[in-house]
C-alpha positions as a printed Julia matrix, in Angstrom:
347×3 Matrix{Float64}:
  10.49  -31.64   17.78
  10.96  -27.87   18.62
   7.81  -25.83   18.75
   7.73  -22.9    16.39
   7.66  -19.7    18.45
   5.02  -17.08   17.81
   5.89  -13.68   16.69
   5.19  -11.64   19.86
   3.75   -8.71   17.82
   0.73  -10.82   16.98
  -0.2   -10.14   20.67
  -2.34   -7.1    21.66
  -1.18   -5.05   24.54
  -3.81   -6.72   26.71
  -2.69  -10.18   25.71
   0.97   -9.12   26.6
  -0.13   -7.87   30.06
  -2.0   -11.1    30.67
   1.08  -13.05   29.61
   3.29  -11.31   32.22
   0.56  -11.85   34.98
   0.35  -15.48   34.07
   4.24  -15.67   34.48
   4.25  -14.04   37.98
   5.23  -10.7    36.75
   3.51   -7.25   36.83
   0.95   -6.33   34.13
   2.76   -3.07   33.42
   5.68   -5.02   32.09
   3.37   -5.79   29.07
   3.11   -1.97   28.39
   6.93   -1.67   28.41
   7.45   -4.49   25.96
   4.63   -3.27   23.73
   6.31    0.16   23.51
   9.44   -1.44   22.6
   7.91   -3.42   19.87
   5.87   -0.63   18.2
   6.9     2.91   18.97
  10.65    2.11   19.55
  10.73   -0.53   16.77
  12.91   -3.06   18.63
  14.5    -5.67   16.44
  15.4    -8.1    19.31
  14.64   -8.59   22.99
  18.24   -7.48   23.74
  17.25   -4.03   22.57
  14.76   -3.61   25.49
  17.32   -2.0    27.85
  14.91   -1.16   30.59
  13.73   -4.69   30.9
  15.5    -7.14   33.17
  17.87   -9.8    31.74
  15.65  -12.51   33.27
  12.52  -11.06   31.59
  14.27  -10.78   28.2
  15.4   -14.47   28.55
  11.89  -15.45   29.33
  10.64  -13.68   26.23
  13.31  -15.29   24.09
  12.12  -18.67   25.22
   8.46  -18.1    24.24
   8.58  -15.69   21.24
  10.38  -14.26   18.32
  10.43  -10.79   16.6
  10.03  -11.62   12.93
  11.42   -8.3    11.87
  11.96   -7.51    8.15
  15.45   -6.84    6.72
  16.24   -4.38    3.98
  18.27   -6.66    1.79
  19.27   -4.22   -0.89
  18.53   -0.4    -1.24
  18.93    1.44   -4.46
  18.82    5.22   -4.84
  17.69    6.67   -8.12
  19.13    9.93   -9.68
  15.83   11.58   -8.98
  15.99   10.65   -5.23
  13.68    7.63   -5.37
  14.73    4.81   -2.98
  13.79    1.22   -3.67
  14.08   -1.38   -0.88
  14.09   -5.13   -1.48
  12.71   -6.32    1.88
  13.45   -9.79    3.05
  10.87  -11.43    5.32
  11.69  -13.97    8.06
  10.8   -16.9     5.8
  13.14  -15.65    3.12
  10.5   -14.33    0.78
  11.0   -10.83   -0.67
   8.81   -7.79   -1.34
   9.52   -4.25   -2.48
   8.88   -0.89   -0.9
   9.72    2.48   -2.31
  10.41    5.94   -0.98
   9.2     8.71   -3.37
  10.44   12.19   -2.51
   9.16   15.63   -3.69
  10.03   19.07   -2.62
   7.46   19.17    0.03
   7.14   15.61    1.31
   8.19   12.03    1.17
   5.67    9.14    0.38
   6.18    5.43    1.2
   4.79    2.92   -1.32
   4.33   -0.29    0.54
   3.36   -3.94   -0.29
   0.61   -5.88    1.23
   1.13   -9.4    -0.27
   4.13  -11.48   -1.5
   3.09  -11.59   -5.19
  -0.52  -10.83   -5.99
  -3.98  -12.46   -6.05
  -4.99  -10.74   -9.21
  -4.01  -10.9   -12.87
  -3.6    -7.41  -14.35
  -1.89   -7.98  -17.64
   0.29   -4.75  -17.54
   1.69   -5.46  -13.97
   5.03   -7.06  -13.26
   3.87   -8.25   -9.82
   0.89  -10.05  -11.33
   3.33  -12.44  -12.97
   4.29  -13.62   -9.57
   1.76  -15.94   -7.92
   0.56  -14.79   -4.55
   2.5   -16.79   -2.03
   1.07  -15.29    1.11
  -0.36  -12.3     2.82
   1.9    -9.94    4.77
   1.35   -9.78    8.5
   0.51   -6.37   10.0
   3.97   -6.19   11.52
   5.6    -6.68    8.16
   3.72   -3.92    6.68
   4.38   -1.65    9.54
   8.17   -2.5     9.32
   8.2    -1.18    5.73
   6.88    2.03    6.84
   9.37    2.3     9.82
  12.25    1.6     7.39
  11.19    4.14    4.88
  10.66    6.79    7.71
  14.22    6.2     8.76
  15.51    6.66    5.29
  13.32    9.81    4.8
  14.92   11.22    8.1
  18.32   10.25    6.86
  18.32   11.43    3.3
  15.61   14.24    3.42
  15.99   15.44    7.09
  12.3    15.16    7.78
   9.83   12.32    8.69
   7.77   10.31    6.36
   4.69   12.36    5.33
   2.5    10.0     3.32
   1.81    6.39    2.71
   0.32    4.62   -0.37
  -0.62    0.97   -0.5
   0.29    0.56   -4.08
   3.12   -1.95   -3.92
   2.99   -5.66   -4.34
  -0.44   -7.17   -3.8
  -4.11   -6.27   -3.52
  -4.65   -4.63   -0.19
  -8.32   -5.57   -0.02
  -7.37   -9.21   -0.47
  -5.39   -8.96    2.78
  -8.11   -6.85    4.41
  -7.82   -7.45    8.17
  -4.03   -7.39    8.25
  -3.81   -4.1     6.19
  -6.43   -2.49    8.51
  -4.47   -3.75   11.66
  -1.25   -2.11   10.18
  -2.98    1.12    9.54
  -4.27    0.95   13.08
  -0.76    0.83   14.33
   0.65    3.36   11.98
  -1.99    5.89   13.07
  -1.91    4.94   16.77
  -0.19    7.31   19.27
   1.52    3.96   20.38
   2.77    3.34   16.88
   3.73    6.24   14.39
   0.91    8.52   15.21
   0.34    9.45   11.53
  -2.98   10.94   10.43
  -5.13    8.58    8.49
  -5.82   11.27    5.96
  -2.01   10.85    4.88
  -2.69    7.26    4.0
  -4.12    5.99    0.69
  -5.2     2.46   -0.1
  -5.2     1.57   -3.68
  -7.49   -1.24   -4.86
  -8.06   -2.87   -8.38
 -11.75   -2.63   -7.52
 -13.43   -5.37   -5.38
 -16.97   -3.96   -4.79
 -17.83   -6.09   -1.78
 -14.66   -5.07   -0.02
 -15.1    -1.25   -0.9
 -18.5    -1.62    0.82
 -16.98   -3.17    3.77
 -14.3    -0.38    4.04
 -17.24    2.13    4.13
 -19.14    0.07    6.81
 -15.95   -0.04    8.97
 -15.87    3.76    8.81
 -12.15    4.02    7.78
 -10.64    7.31    7.72
  -7.83    6.86    5.2
  -8.22    7.76    1.44
  -9.36    5.26   -1.26
  -7.84    5.05   -4.85
  -9.11    2.65   -7.64
  -6.95    1.38  -10.43
  -9.63    1.95  -13.12
  -7.63    2.15  -16.54
 -10.94    1.93  -18.47
 -14.59    2.83  -17.92
 -15.65    0.39  -20.66
 -16.11   -3.31  -19.5
 -14.69   -4.92  -22.44
 -11.45   -2.96  -22.45
 -11.15   -3.08  -18.64
 -11.41   -6.97  -18.71
  -8.58   -7.01  -21.39
  -6.38   -4.99  -19.17
  -7.46   -6.57  -15.9
  -8.94   -9.98  -16.63
 -10.31  -10.52  -13.14
 -12.48   -7.47  -13.47
 -14.88   -9.49  -15.69
 -16.22  -10.81  -12.31
 -16.67   -7.2   -11.01
 -18.51   -5.19  -13.77
 -18.24   -1.38  -13.7
 -21.88   -1.25  -12.79
 -21.05   -3.09   -9.54
 -17.88   -1.07   -9.02
 -19.88    2.21   -9.49
 -22.47    1.08   -6.93
 -19.79    0.23   -4.36
 -18.14    3.72   -4.93
 -21.42    5.52   -4.57
 -22.01    3.59   -1.4
 -18.48    4.51   -0.14
 -19.1     8.27   -0.79
 -22.5     8.26    0.84
 -21.04    6.75    3.99
 -17.6     8.53    4.07
 -17.99   11.79    2.15
 -14.46   11.09    0.99
 -13.49   11.63   -2.72
 -12.18    8.73   -4.86
  -8.93    8.91   -6.75
  -8.86    7.03  -10.03
  -5.48    5.71  -11.23
  -5.51    5.6   -15.0
  -2.81    4.51  -17.4
  -3.32    5.38  -21.02
  -1.92    2.78  -23.39
  -1.28    2.87  -27.1
  -3.96    1.24  -29.18
  -5.8     0.2   -26.0
  -7.61    3.1   -24.32
  -6.25    5.99  -26.24
  -9.38    6.74  -28.12
 -12.39    9.05  -27.93
 -14.83    6.28  -26.78
 -12.47    5.55  -23.83
 -12.19    9.18  -23.01
 -15.95    9.83  -23.16
 -16.61    6.73  -20.96
 -14.17    7.91  -18.28
 -15.67   11.41  -18.24
 -19.12    9.91  -17.7
 -17.84    7.45  -14.89
 -16.23   10.34  -13.05
 -19.56   12.23  -12.77
 -21.08    9.45  -10.6
 -18.9    10.17   -7.46
 -16.77   13.15   -6.67
 -13.21   12.18   -7.63
  -9.97   13.16   -9.15
  -8.1    11.34  -11.85
  -4.3    10.59  -11.73
  -3.12    9.77  -15.38
   0.06    7.6   -14.93
   3.03    7.44  -17.17
   3.66    3.73  -17.86
   6.83    1.87  -17.4
   6.72   -1.01  -19.96
   7.68   -4.45  -18.59
   8.43   -5.88  -22.01
   7.79   -5.21  -25.77
   4.24   -6.57  -25.57
   0.81   -4.97  -26.21
   1.1    -2.51  -23.27
   3.06    0.53  -24.42
   2.92    4.12  -23.3
   0.49    6.22  -25.3
   1.49    9.42  -27.04
   1.56   12.81  -25.38
  -1.23   13.84  -27.72
  -3.4    11.16  -26.29
  -2.72   12.16  -22.77
  -3.51   15.77  -23.61
  -6.84   14.68  -24.99
  -7.74   13.07  -21.72
  -6.75   16.13  -19.81
  -8.75   18.44  -22.02
 -11.88   16.45  -21.82
 -11.65   15.99  -18.07
 -10.83   19.54  -17.33
 -13.74   20.74  -19.59
 -15.93   18.69  -17.39
 -14.65   20.2   -14.2
 -12.83   17.03  -13.13
  -9.51   17.45  -11.39
  -6.79   15.7   -13.29
  -2.99   15.27  -12.66
  -0.34   13.53  -14.68
   2.08   11.35  -12.5
   5.4    10.96  -14.24
   7.32    7.78  -13.59
   9.93    7.87  -10.84
  13.06    5.95  -10.29
  13.42    4.74  -13.93
  17.09    4.2   -13.61
  16.57    1.65  -10.7
  13.22    0.19  -12.09
  11.37    1.46   -8.93
   7.95    0.19  -10.08
   6.45   -0.91   -6.76
   3.77   -3.15   -8.44
   3.59   -0.96  -11.45
   2.07    2.09   -9.92
   4.62    3.35   -7.42
   5.07    6.55   -9.35
   2.82    8.9    -7.39
   1.87   10.4    -4.09
  -1.13   10.17   -1.74
C-alpha cells in the first residue's frame, strides 16, 4: 500500500533544513527550497531550477506540493474577478478580486463550506467539509495577486477573509497563512492591509487580542437586538450580544484597533427604528465604523434588500451620533461574485 506523501509546505524552514541534513545534504538547501515554495510560489519540484536534479527527485519521492488550481475565472463588467479554486482533493472554494480606482482587494476563503448557519448566506447551505490548510489560503492570495498585476498593472493591495467559511473556526491555519502573507519570505504585505471578518465568536476574538495580532477585525453584526440577530444567524443564540460586546471591549483594550461592523439591512427584518437605535447604542461601546452592505438575494425567501429610504435612515442616525458609516454596493452581480455573501467590499 502506497504511503500518502506529505505536503512539503507543512514543514517549517527549520524542519526543511533538518530534513536535508538527515539526508546527507547541506542545511542551506532547505533555505533554497523554502524560498521556492513561498516567495517564488513553485507549483512543482521541477520548477526549482537552481536545485540539482538528484535533489528534486529525492523531494519528489518524499513530498508533494498540493497547489491549488484556478478551475474557472469569470470577469464581471465592473472588473470584479471570481475564481473557482479546485483543491488537491477535488473540493472547490471561491476567491474574488475586487478592484477600485486606487487598489485591488482579495476576498479569500478559509473553509470548504461553513461551520455556521447564517440564514442569508449561500455558503451556509453547504456543510463544512474541512478547513483549508495555510498553503491553500496563501495560494488564493498569490493567484489574485497575479490577476491584479495582469489586469490592473499593480500588485494586490488588500486582503479580506470574507469568503467561504468562518475564519475563527480555522484559527491556527488562518493565522499561519497570514504569517506567511506578511513575512518578508512570503508576500511581505503589511498586516494593516488585512482584515479578518468573523460572525462573532467571543472566545476566539479574545484569543486574537491575546495573540497580539496586527491585522484588522470585522464583525458581521446585522442586528444589535439578540432576538433579531438569532433569527438572522441562528448560531448566535449561543453567543449573546452581551458576550460579544465584552469580547470586543477586550479586543480594543488590548489592541487599540477599531472594529468594523458589517451590517446588511433587510426588508421587514431590521429596517425599523428599534433596530437603528440598538445599532447606534452598540456602536458607542467600542470605537468602530459601520459598513452597510447591499444584499444580493439568494432566493425569493424572507431575506430581501431593504429600501433606500431604510438605508438612509440608518446613515442619518449613525452620522448624527458621530459614527463613521459607508455603504458598500454589491460587486460582480453579472457573475454572482458573492464570496460567502459579503465579498462586495474592501478592507
